[in-house]
FIBAPA-499295 format. One record per residue (C-alpha): residue in three letters; x negated, y, z. Coordinates in pm, whole numbers, padded with zeros to 5 digits, always signed. Example, Ala and Ser with C-alpha at 12.3 -4.5 7.8 and 13.67 -1.06 7.14 Angstrom:
! FIBAPA-499295
Ala-01230-00450+00780Ser-01367-00106+00714
! end
This chain:
! FIBAPA-499295
Met-14750+11112+06667Ser-14750+11495+06705Gly-14536+11516+06347Thr-14292+11239+06486Thr-14254+11467+06825Thr-14216+11792+06629Ala-13939+11622+06399Ala-13773+11480+06706Ala-13762+11850+06859Ala-13626+11974+06528Leu-13370+11701+06535Arg-13251+11788+06874Arg-13229+12124+06777Arg-13006+12050+06494Ala-12803+11839+06702Ala-12722+12124+06890Gly-12324+12053+07011Ala-12318+11721+06877Gly-12372+11563+07208Ala-12146+11470+07499Asn-12231+11807+07663Arg-12038+12035+07404Trp-11752+12017+07659Val-11926+12166+07911Val-12039+12444+07701Leu-11688+12475+07597Val-11609+12537+07991Val-11859+12792+08002Leu-11759+12987+07714Cys-11420+12985+07832Val-11526+13132+08182Ser-11673+13424+07971Leu-11359+13465+07788Leu-11169+13480+08109Leu-11336+13746+08276Val-11313+13979+07987Ala-10916+13923+07920Val-10864+13946+08320Asp-11073+14278+08288Ala-10870+14420+08013Thr-10541+14409+08219Val-10681+14411+08582Leu-10731+14794+08609His-10357+14862+08510Val-10216+14781+08868Ala-10502+15003+09047Val-10451+15304+08840Pro-10217+15490+09125Ala-10525+15382+09388Val-10726+15530+09145Thr-10580+15861+09090Glu-10528+15900+09470Asp-10889+15855+09557Leu-11060+15997+09276Arg-10849+16294+09167Pro-10884+16253+08772Gly-10727+16505+08568Ala-10463+16378+08292Ile-10717+16338+08021Glu-10962+16180+08262Leu-10718+15905+08354Leu-10630+15854+08001Trp-11004+15800+07951Ile-11055+15574+08235Val-10766+15333+08115Asp-10871+15330+07727Ile-11229+15364+07708Tyr-11279+14977+07788Pro-11053+14847+07495Leu-11178+15152+07259Val-11544+15076+07302Cys-11492+14706+07283Ala-11294+14682+06966Ser-11544+14963+06812Leu-11847+14744+06876Leu-11736+14383+06793Ile-11852+14350+06431Leu-12196+14547+06539Phe-12253+14262+06795Gly-12092+13985+06622Thr-12348+14023+06328Leu-12635+14094+06552Gly-12595+13757+06722Asp-12596+13579+06389Arg-12921+13745+06319Val-13102+13754+06648Gly-12911+13436+06833Arg-12568+13416+06962Arg-12679+13283+07285Arg-12918+13584+07345Val-12631+13848+07294Leu-12389+13641+07521Leu-12651+13655+07779Leu-12746+14015+07759Gly-12336+14089+07754Tyr-12293+13888+08100Gly-12597+14093+08247Leu-12437+14436+08132Phe-12113+14340+08238Gly-12205+14241+08573Leu-12414+14592+08620Ala-12143+14806+08458Ser-11885+14601+08741Gly-12110+14722+09044Leu-12126+15065+08893Ala-11753+15100+08865Ala-11690+14955+09183Leu-11893+15224+09361Ala-11801+15469+09149His-11750+15825+09330Asp-11615+16045+09078Pro-11383+15992+08721Gln-11706+16054+08515Val-11903+15789+08661Leu-11600+15546+08622Ile-11525+15617+08261Leu-11905+15556+08193Ala-11906+15233+08370Arg-11572+15127+08216Ala-11765+15192+07846Leu-12062+14986+07953Leu-11789+14689+08063Gly-11667+14756+07698Val-12014+14695+07538Gly-12054+14408+07747Gly-11700+14274+07629Ala-11802+14308+07279Met-12124+14143+07323Ile-11938+13842+07513Met-11625+13796+07276Pro-11752+13727+06934Ala-12024+13513+07076Thr-11784+13288+07251Leu-11623+13186+06952Ser-11931+13181+06731Ile-12087+12942+06917Leu-11756+12768+06966Arg-11806+12722+06578Gln-12150+12607+06612Val-12109+12333+06890Phe-11784+12170+06731Pro-11889+12128+06379Asp-11621+11883+06360Arg-11276+12046+06262Arg-11056+11838+06455Glu-11247+11873+06808Arg-11307+12247+06726Ala-10926+12280+06667Leu-10865+12140+07024Ala-11158+12343+07139Ile-11014+12686+06983Gly-10650+12550+07155Ile-10814+12558+07506Trp-10986+12882+07411Ser-10689+13028+07336Ala-10509+12916+07638Val-10741+13054+07869Ala-10707+13409+07650Ala-10354+13387+07766Val-10405+13293+08112Gly-10645+13576+08158Ala-10404+13833+08022Ala-10166+13754+08297Val-10372+13686+08561Gly-10529+14038+08531Pro-10224+14225+08691Leu-10167+13973+08924Leu-10512+13939+09051Gly-10531+14310+09086Gly-10232+14332+09271Phe-10353+14073+09511Leu-10683+14245+09570Leu-10524+14601+09631Glu-10288+14455+09918His-10627+14336+10104Phe-10909+14572+09966Trp-11000+14908+09797Trp-10926+14947+09447Gly-11323+14873+09381Ser-11264+14504+09424Val-11095+14460+09113Phe-11453+14511+08943Leu-11653+14359+09256Val-11502+14031+09162Asn-11699+14009+08851Ile-12043+14010+08980Pro-12053+13696+09171Leu-11906+13526+08830Met-12156+13671+08618Leu-12446+13610+08869Val-12305+13202+08783Ser-12276+13240+08422Leu-12647+13385+08338Pro-12828+13072+08443Val-12592+12845+08364Gly-12533+12970+08019Arg-12910+12993+07990Leu-12958+12638+08091Leu-12648+12489+07876Leu-12567+12707+07588Pro-12729+12627+07265Glu-12893+12891+07065Ser-12783+12954+06725Lys-12829+13186+06417Gly-12726+13274+06083Asp-12976+13283+05793Asp-13270+13513+05842Lys-13262+13657+05469Gly-13298+14018+05463Pro-13299+14284+05702Trp-13010+14344+05966Asp-12819+14637+05832Val-12857+14897+06129Val-12703+15170+05892Gly-12410+14976+05810Ala-12319+14858+06189Leu-12321+15191+06302Leu-12108+15293+06032Ala-11864+14998+06113Ala-11882+15090+06511Ala-11814+15466+06433Gly-11534+15407+06179Leu-11376+15175+06426Phe-11393+15379+06692Gly-11231+15682+06516Val-10955+15459+06372Val-10881+15296+06704Leu-10862+15608+06884Gly-10602+15784+06621Val-10390+15463+06664Lys-10406+15496+07060Arg-10316+15857+07041Leu-10046+15747+06835Gly-09947+15489+07059Gly-09937+15755+07335Gly-09675+15964+07172Glu-09907+16202+07026Pro-09769+16372+06695Val-09960+16232+06351Ala-10000+16626+06250Ser-10222+16659+06597Leu-10607+16751+06472Leu-10717+16523+06803Thr-10496+16236+06627Leu-10574+16310+06256Val-10932+16375+06262Pro-11043+16034+06412Leu-10786+15867+06206Val-10907+16024+05868Ala-11281+16027+05970Gly-11275+15674+06113Ala-11090+15558+05776Gly-11373+15759+05550Leu-11637+15566+05749Leu-11484+15247+05692Val-11464+15298+05304Leu-11838+15382+05327Phe-11906+15079+05507Val-11715+14826+05263Arg-11912+15026+04963Arg-12227+14984+05150Gln-12169+14598+05212Lys-12067+14548+04822Arg-12371+14706+04702Arg-12659+14541+04946Ala-12811+14225+04847Tyr-12774+14108+05204Pro-12471+14251+05353Leu-12419+14263+05709Val-12064+14123+05650Asp-11992+13893+05348Leu-11689+14054+05220Lys-11657+13750+04981Met-11508+13578+05245Phe-11195+13779+05196Ala-11164+13641+04846Arg-11072+13323+05034Pro-10691+13328+05041Ala-10706+13141+05369Phe-10947+13386+05528Ser-10746+13684+05439Thr-10444+13541+05491Ser-10552+13445+05868Val-10686+13772+05961Gly-10340+13916+05822Cys-10131+13713+05997Ile-10357+13786+06346Val-10251+14179+06260Leu-09893+14138+06194Ala-09837+13893+06509Met-10013+14157+06742Leu-09840+14427+06522Ala-09489+14321+06622Leu-09532+14206+06956Val-09790+14404+07185Gly-09553+14710+07178Leu-09289+14516+07246Glu-09428+14361+07545Leu-09481+14711+07709Ile-09149+14789+07603Ala-09027+14482+07770Ala-09214+14580+08091Gln-09014+14901+08094Tyr-08683+14737+08078Leu-08788+14536+08357Gln-08902+14798+08597Leu-08668+15070+08473Val-08349+14911+08378Leu-08336+14627+08598Gly-08496+14777+08878Leu-08799+14490+08933Ser-09089+14551+09131Pro-09439+14561+08910Leu-09500+14221+09099Glu-09173+14087+09010Thr-09235+14193+08654Gly-09555+14005+08626Leu-09363+13707+08770Arg-09088+13741+08510Leu-09354+13725+08235Leu-09498+13408+08355Pro-09311+13187+08164Leu-09443+13355+07862Thr-09767+13287+07964Phe-09699+12911+08057Ala-09555+12874+07714Ala-09847+12989+07535Met-10079+12792+07709Ala-09886+12451+07631Ala-09890+12573+07286Gly-10264+12613+07265Leu-10334+12285+07443Ala-10070+12122+07184Gly-10199+12323+06858Ala-10464+12100+06786Arg-10215+11811+06742Met-09967+12049+06555Leu-10232+12139+06316Arg-10346+11808+06216Arg-09975+11665+06174Phe-09832+11983+06004Gly-10126+12182+05838Pro-10203+12547+05878Arg-09930+12663+05661Ser-09640+12490+05811Met-09783+12565+06177Val-09835+12920+06141Cys-09500+12985+05941Phe-09323+12758+06191Gly-09485+13021+06471Phe-09377+13299+06334Cys-08999+13195+06249Leu-08989+13072+06594Thr-09112+13413+06752Ala-08867+13595+06521Ala-08583+13359+06657Ala-08691+13438+07025Val-08695+13812+06941Val-08346+13797+06788Leu-08226+13604+07116Leu-08352+13864+07347Thr-08121+14148+07172Leu-07872+13991+07375Met-08018+14155+07710Gly-07827+14421+07842Arg-07834+14669+08146Ala-07719+14352+08372Asp-07996+14091+08461Asn-07968+13767+08257Cys-08245+13555+08408Gly-08161+13247+08219Leu-08155+13427+07909Met-08499+13625+07971Val-08673+13301+08059Ser-08527+13088+07734Gly-08645+13409+07517Phe-08995+13445+07689Val-09106+13066+07669Leu-09002+13073+07271Leu-09184+13353+07231Gly-09501+13263+07428Phe-09500+12913+07215Gly-09422+13077+06895Leu-09661+13365+06937Glu-09952+13127+07036Thr-09904+12890+06775Thr-09908+13155+06518Leu-10229+13306+06665Phe-10398+12945+06718Gly-10313+12828+06360Ala-10461+13190+06207Tyr-10742+13167+06415Glu-10863+12833+06362Ser-10788+12863+05980Met-11029+13185+05973Leu-11303+13030+06168Ser-11298+12730+05983Glu-11306+12901+05652Ala-11595+13139+05748Pro-11959+13003+05640Gln-12132+12840+05985Glu-12396+13097+05955Gln-12151+13391+05949Ala-11963+13271+06252Gly-12037+13561+06444Gly-11905+13839+06171Ala-11595+13629+06102Ala-11550+13622+06484Ala-11567+13986+06520Ile-11332+14049+06204Gly-11097+13823+06392Glu-11105+14016+06704Thr-11106+14328+06566Ser-10781+14241+06368Tyr-10651+14146+06701Gln-10736+14499+06853Leu-10622+14704+06538Gly-10305+14514+06532Ala-10236+14546+06915Gly-10314+14912+06881Ile-10114+14990+06534Gly-09807+14784+06712Ile-09800+14998+07019Ala-09788+15338+06792Leu-09530+15164+06520Leu-09281+15019+06770Gly-09329+15290+07010Ser-09227+15559+06737Val-08923+15314+06644Met-08826+15287+07020Asn-08822+15676+07038Ala-08638+15758+06732Ala-08378+15490+06849Tyr-08367+15641+07228Ala-08376+15990+07178Pro-08047+16064+06993Gly-07803+15914+07267Leu-07926+16203+07493Ala-07862+16475+07243Thr-07502+16560+07407Val-07416+16407+07735Pro-07154+16602+07937Gly-07234+16821+08167Val-07586+16822+08114Pro-07802+17138+08005Ala-07976+17119+07652His-08316+17170+07828Ala-08260+16896+08063Ser-08149+16649+07744Thr-08456+16754+07577Ala-08701+16659+07867Ala-08494+16335+07900Ser-08531+16235+07579His-08929+16177+07606Ser-08881+15877+07810Leu-08665+15662+08056Gly-08903+15743+08350Glu-08880+16109+08260Ala-08502+16081+08223Tyr-08486+15942+08556Glu-08663+16245+08693Val-08467+16494+08521Ala-08136+16290+08653Ala-08273+16315+09026Gln-08336+16692+08977Leu-08014+16766+08860Gly-07837+16555+09112Gly-07452+16543+09143Pro-07213+16394+08847Ala-07427+16547+08568Gly-07744+16364+08713Val-07530+16030+08727Ala-07417+16082+08395Leu-07766+16166+08238Arg-07923+15861+08440His-07656+15624+08279Ala-07688+15743+07922Ala-08055+15711+07941Arg-08029+15364+08042Asp-07759+15285+07778Ser-07985+15468+07526Phe-08292+15262+07628Val-08105+14938+07585His-07974+15066+07239Gly-08351+15127+07150Leu-08490+14795+07270His-08262+14623+07054Val-08349+14823+06745Thr-08719+14770+06839Leu-08651+14392+06866Leu-08479+14349+06525Val-08789+14573+06366Ser-09029+14343+06533Ala-08824+14026+06400Gly-08843+14166+06060Leu-09218+14224+06085Leu-09249+13834+06229Leu-09039+13721+05905Leu-09289+13930+05695Gly-09583+13731+05832Ala-09424+13422+05801Val-09387+13480+05409Met-09747+13562+05427Ala-09852+13215+05599Leu-09744+13059+05283Arg-10062+13137+05120Leu-10249+12915+05394Pro-10381+12570+05282Arg-10093+12312+05321Ala-10301+12077+05479Met-10614+12085+05740Gln-10912+12002+05565Cys-11118+11809+05799Glu-11484+11823+05656Ala-11770+11596+05787Ala-11964+11685+06083Ala-12235+11906+05995Val-12480+11743+06222Glu-12491+11346+06260Leu-12711+11193+06551Pro-12940+10931+06423Lys-12905+10559+06445Pro-13145+10371+06679Arg-13281+10159+06357Glu-13352+10477+06187Val-13562+10627+06474Ala-13732+10295+06486Glu-13844+10299+06122Ser-13949+10657+06122Arg-14163+10597+06400Val-14327+10266+06214Ser-14392+10481+05901Ala-14508+10756+06096
! end
């Protein structure tokens, strides 16, 4: 009987995720993702209050905002592969605990240095949580059809989190002090820890060979340098600056060493043979291109809404809500679309629809056209989420189950790198198209034109200082130049999206639905096994 009991226990362990409670598991994972997504954007509206209270310097303020995504992006591969080795649920629960503790530290921070440290710890916790949610999802949904639906819900929650962050932050700041944007995480984490321990199944990859600690550190340090350099470029720093060039070159060198080390090892940290699969490598490339084309564009659109149309931050957030709702709809409909049309057609369609939306938005001018904007944002959100859904699902399904954590980390890292490069690239395009329009404004001194050419916000400040007809002329010229730069940036973005549509042609034509990895025994088989025992 003991042998039968042991076999039954093993069967239950193997069947983790095949039972009816897998949808409850999905809810727990989505709550985890929601917290991380919200925390990535909730601080943006609190920056003025933090600045007034803690009085950080310019560099300290930059680190307060950037340290969270920087640390998170750098450690995704480290913790994703560690979860494959020691247990994905274990890493996720540790991430919950660290996220809660860091939130309390951030809320009670009394100087900028403590807040920077707390935000860095939040980044570590986020890096533990994000790949674990996708890799556990890969485990508990072995059937690809159900997994596609689960990934659609997961991606819709991510879209909600990114939009809810600024709105939640604005609401809390109207009623409480700035630390409340962090305190809201603590009760949710206190609930998630015991619920996650009770409901989430533990899963690992294979235990062959030692975990490559040196490789993990090389990947983390290399990604830190590259992401830091890219963020500085996105902030308008010159390429030749040592503080930009050194991290980029050093980070790229460390990543080259990481790749060479993985190729030599019998048991690599990340199996680079996954990139030899066209569906996997193409999916990763599509994620990078989609984010590269659109994240920088989103920041420029926010400036357009506030500085050109004169909307408040809350009104700006509300104008962007149609994009979020459309993205949610695409995530929820994604599984059905994937089954009907297949990865190739779905991702290619998503890129083309997004490109069409971007071209439509070039009709925006100095006057507010709400109908045009809503139409463009709805198409943009639906197309972008369709693209990302198809790419993520194909990438995760192509990866071996034992490499699920590493694959999820690669996908999330691609997302972060694409976003950072997009801010740098499209920001540079915007500046190149914006600045020439302010070179010769009648009645405006050369030094004022030079200062105004840095950004539209600075142009408004210079125009206010000049006053009179010269100030009015500078303000009008800056606004017209910004709209022109926006149009040029939109067209460049559309070109990148069409390039992504061509890349997507390498994806499989049809959705290959493998048989479920785990099947529960039939009652008759269980009875026969007991008799034989």
